[in-house]
matplotlib code that plots the C-alpha trace (Angstrom):
import matplotlib.pyplot as plt

x = [49.0, 51.0, 47.6, 48.2, 52.2, 51.5, 49.5, 51.6, 54.8, 52.5, 51.3, 55.2, 56.0, 53.1, 54.5, 58.0, 58.1, 56.0, 58.9, 58.8, 55.0, 57.0, 59.6, 57.4, 55.4, 58.7, 59.0, 55.9, 55.1, 56.9, 56.2, 55.7, 52.5, 52.7, 49.2, 48.6, 51.5, 50.8, 47.8, 48.7, 51.4, 49.0, 46.5, 48.8, 50.1, 46.3, 46.1, 48.9, 48.4, 44.6, 45.6, 48.9, 46.9, 43.4, 44.2, 48.0, 48.7, 45.5, 46.1, 49.6, 47.7, 45.3, 47.9, 50.5, 48.1, 46.4, 50.0, 51.3, 49.3, 47.6, 51.0, 53.6, 51.8, 51.1, 54.8, 55.9, 53.2, 55.0, 57.9, 58.0, 56.1, 59.1, 61.3, 60.0, 60.3, 63.7, 64.8, 63.5, 64.9, 68.7, 68.2, 67.2, 69.9, 72.5, 71.3, 72.8, 70.3, 71.1, 70.5, 67.3, 64.4, 62.3, 64.1, 62.0, 63.3, 61.1, 61.2, 61.4, 64.6, 66.4, 65.3, 67.0, 69.5, 72.8, 71.5, 71.5, 75.5, 78.1, 79.9, 80.3, 76.6, 75.9, 78.2, 76.7, 73.5, 74.2, 75.5, 72.4, 70.0, 72.3, 72.8, 69.4, 68.4, 70.8, 69.5, 65.8, 66.7, 67.8, 65.1, 62.3, 63.9, 61.7, 59.2, 58.5, 59.2, 55.8, 53.6, 54.8, 54.0, 50.7, 49.7, 50.6, 48.3, 45.8, 45.4, 42.7, 45.1, 47.7, 46.6, 45.3, 49.5, 50.7, 48.3, 49.5, 53.6, 52.5, 51.4, 53.9, 57.0, 55.9, 57.4, 60.3, 60.9, 60.5, 63.3, 65.6, 64.5, 64.8, 67.9, 69.6, 67.6, 68.9, 72.6, 72.4, 69.9, 69.0, 65.4, 65.9, 68.6, 66.9, 63.8, 65.5, 67.5, 64.3, 62.4, 65.3, 65.6, 61.8, 62.9, 63.8, 60.9, 60.2, 63.6, 62.5, 59.2, 62.0, 63.9, 61.6, 60.0, 63.7, 64.5, 61.3, 58.6, 60.3, 59.9, 56.2, 53.5, 51.5, 54.1, 56.4, 53.3, 52.7, 55.8, 56.3, 52.9, 53.8, 57.3, 55.0, 52.7, 55.7, 57.6, 54.7, 53.7, 57.5, 57.3, 54.1, 55.0, 59.0, 58.7, 55.0, 53.6, 56.7, 57.4, 52.9, 53.4, 57.2, 55.1, 52.5, 50.1, 49.7, 45.5, 46.0, 48.4, 45.5, 42.4, 44.7, 45.4, 41.8, 40.8, 43.1, 42.2, 38.4, 38.6, 41.2, 38.1, 35.3, 37.0, 38.0, 34.1, 33.1, 35.7, 37.7]
y = [61.9, 58.3, 57.1, 59.4, 58.7, 56.5, 59.4, 62.1, 59.7, 59.1, 62.4, 63.6, 61.1, 61.9, 65.6, 64.9, 62.6, 64.2, 65.9, 62.5, 63.7, 67.1, 64.8, 62.4, 65.4, 66.8, 63.6, 63.1, 66.4, 68.1, 71.5, 73.0, 73.6, 77.3, 78.1, 75.1, 75.8, 78.9, 78.2, 75.3, 77.2, 80.3, 77.8, 76.1, 79.7, 80.5, 77.2, 77.8, 81.9, 81.5, 78.1, 79.8, 82.8, 81.5, 78.3, 77.8, 80.9, 81.0, 77.5, 78.3, 81.6, 80.0, 77.3, 79.5, 81.7, 79.2, 77.4, 81.0, 83.9, 86.7, 88.9, 86.2, 84.1, 86.5, 87.4, 83.9, 83.4, 86.4, 85.4, 81.8, 82.9, 85.2, 82.9, 80.7, 83.1, 83.8, 79.9, 79.7, 83.2, 81.9, 78.4, 80.4, 82.9, 79.9, 78.7, 79.6, 81.4, 79.1, 76.1, 77.4, 75.0, 77.9, 79.2, 78.1, 75.8, 74.4, 71.5, 74.5, 76.4, 72.8, 72.6, 76.0, 75.3, 75.4, 73.5, 69.9, 70.2, 67.8, 70.6, 72.0, 73.3, 69.8, 69.8, 72.7, 71.3, 67.9, 70.4, 72.7, 69.4, 68.0, 71.2, 71.6, 68.2, 68.9, 72.4, 70.8, 68.6, 71.5, 73.5, 71.1, 69.5, 72.3, 71.8, 67.8, 69.2, 71.3, 68.7, 65.8, 67.9, 69.6, 65.6, 64.9, 67.6, 67.9, 64.8, 67.1, 70.1, 68.0, 66.9, 70.3, 71.1, 67.9, 68.6, 72.5, 71.1, 68.1, 70.7, 72.8, 70.4, 69.4, 72.2, 71.0, 68.0, 69.7, 71.5, 68.9, 66.3, 68.4, 69.7, 66.3, 64.3, 67.2, 66.8, 62.6, 61.6, 59.1, 59.4, 56.7, 59.1, 61.9, 60.7, 59.0, 62.1, 64.0, 61.1, 60.9, 64.7, 64.6, 62.3, 65.1, 65.8, 62.2, 62.9, 66.0, 63.8, 61.6, 64.2, 65.5, 62.5, 61.7, 64.9, 67.0, 64.4, 63.7, 67.0, 67.3, 69.6, 72.7, 75.1, 73.2, 72.7, 75.9, 77.6, 75.1, 75.8, 79.7, 78.5, 76.5, 79.6, 81.8, 79.0, 78.9, 82.6, 83.4, 80.4, 81.2, 85.7, 85.0, 81.7, 80.3, 83.6, 85.4, 81.4, 81.9, 85.0, 84.2, 81.1, 83.1, 86.2, 87.8, 87.3, 83.1, 83.2, 85.3, 83.4, 80.1, 82.4, 82.9, 79.5, 78.0, 80.3, 79.3, 75.8, 75.6, 77.9, 75.7, 72.6, 74.6, 75.1, 71.6, 69.3, 70.8]
z = [119.2, 118.5, 116.7, 114.3, 113.6, 110.6, 109.0, 109.6, 107.4, 105.0, 104.0, 104.4, 102.3, 99.6, 99.8, 99.1, 96.7, 94.4, 92.9, 91.0, 89.1, 87.7, 86.6, 84.6, 83.1, 82.0, 80.0, 78.7, 76.9, 73.7, 76.0, 78.9, 80.1, 81.4, 82.1, 84.2, 86.2, 86.7, 87.9, 90.6, 91.9, 92.1, 93.7, 96.3, 97.2, 98.2, 100.2, 102.3, 103.2, 103.6, 106.1, 107.6, 108.5, 109.3, 111.0, 112.1, 113.3, 115.4, 116.7, 117.4, 119.6, 121.5, 122.4, 123.7, 125.8, 127.1, 128.6, 128.9, 129.5, 127.0, 127.0, 126.3, 124.3, 122.0, 122.0, 121.4, 118.6, 116.7, 117.3, 116.5, 113.6, 112.2, 113.5, 110.7, 108.0, 108.7, 109.0, 105.5, 103.7, 105.3, 103.8, 100.4, 101.0, 100.8, 97.7, 94.8, 92.5, 89.1, 91.3, 93.1, 93.0, 91.8, 89.3, 86.1, 84.1, 80.9, 78.0, 75.6, 77.1, 77.2, 73.0, 72.3, 69.7, 71.6, 74.1, 71.7, 70.8, 72.5, 74.5, 78.0, 78.2, 78.8, 81.8, 82.9, 82.6, 84.3, 87.1, 87.3, 87.6, 90.3, 92.4, 91.8, 93.6, 96.5, 97.1, 97.0, 99.3, 101.8, 101.2, 101.5, 105.1, 107.5, 105.2, 106.3, 109.5, 109.2, 107.4, 110.7, 113.0, 111.7, 110.6, 114.2, 116.1, 113.6, 111.0, 108.8, 108.5, 107.8, 104.8, 103.5, 104.4, 102.4, 99.2, 98.9, 99.3, 97.0, 94.2, 94.9, 94.8, 91.2, 89.5, 91.1, 90.0, 86.5, 87.5, 88.5, 85.6, 82.9, 82.9, 83.9, 81.2, 78.3, 79.5, 79.5, 77.9, 80.4, 81.8, 84.4, 85.8, 85.4, 87.3, 90.5, 91.1, 90.9, 92.7, 95.3, 95.7, 97.8, 100.7, 102.1, 103.2, 105.0, 106.8, 108.1, 109.6, 110.6, 112.3, 113.8, 115.3, 116.8, 118.5, 118.9, 120.2, 123.4, 124.1, 122.7, 124.8, 124.0, 124.5, 121.6, 119.5, 119.8, 118.6, 115.7, 114.5, 114.9, 112.8, 110.4, 109.5, 108.8, 106.8, 104.3, 104.2, 102.9, 100.7, 99.4, 98.7, 97.8, 95.7, 94.6, 93.6, 91.8, 90.0, 89.0, 87.5, 85.3, 84.3, 82.7, 82.8, 86.4, 86.3, 86.1, 89.5, 91.0, 90.0, 91.2, 94.6, 95.4, 94.4, 96.6, 99.5, 98.6, 99.0, 101.8, 103.1, 102.6, 103.8, 106.8, 107.2, 105.9, 107.5, 110.2]

ax = plt.figure().add_subplot(projection="3d")
ax.plot(x, y, z, "-o")
ax.set_aspect("equal")
plt.show()
């Protein structure tokens, strides 16, 4: 596992800092490509759901059954899966709706007539962007743990998870940078805050390294993998798919979902 340490940290850093890509996209376009976002969010959800249920959950189950026996192993796997869902649901519950990173922000929204006036609305936008950055930091911390531990155990699986998380972090970067830019007119400030908000994922990886590494064994990996599967399925069903449908037509998000599953299935057959 130690030989995968640098790769695990690198993948987590890549996934987290992809919020900066969303920030750049927001600055260099006059309108939001909602069709592209709808397909990519659906694709990310498809990758997450498929890899969680077909690969991660099964790996967790096999590890726990091998260590604890069929009865306890199955129970602990299912318990870990729903514990992961409960964890991410609890985090979401304490994030105000207006600061939720998956509440959509588009360039067009910020260009409405009322937003261009020097008024309290600019202060509201700045507050919205700042709190969204903080919310993303809290929200992405467990994702960092998920990416790190997965890559540590299985590098190819870690790469798949990192790519899926990176895709869904792009709209989060937009959610931070757009309101801050339209409030301050400062692209550098908006990009910096958006970029820094993604650092919570490598921080999560570092926390996992400090506090989980000494205890990592087959049982611990099984529990973590089961929880990771639950976290990723919850994020997909509660956030990615609803966001994809709100961005554009429902069919596009479903096509993206099926494509993500197909690509993930093919990569598992060919490479893992």
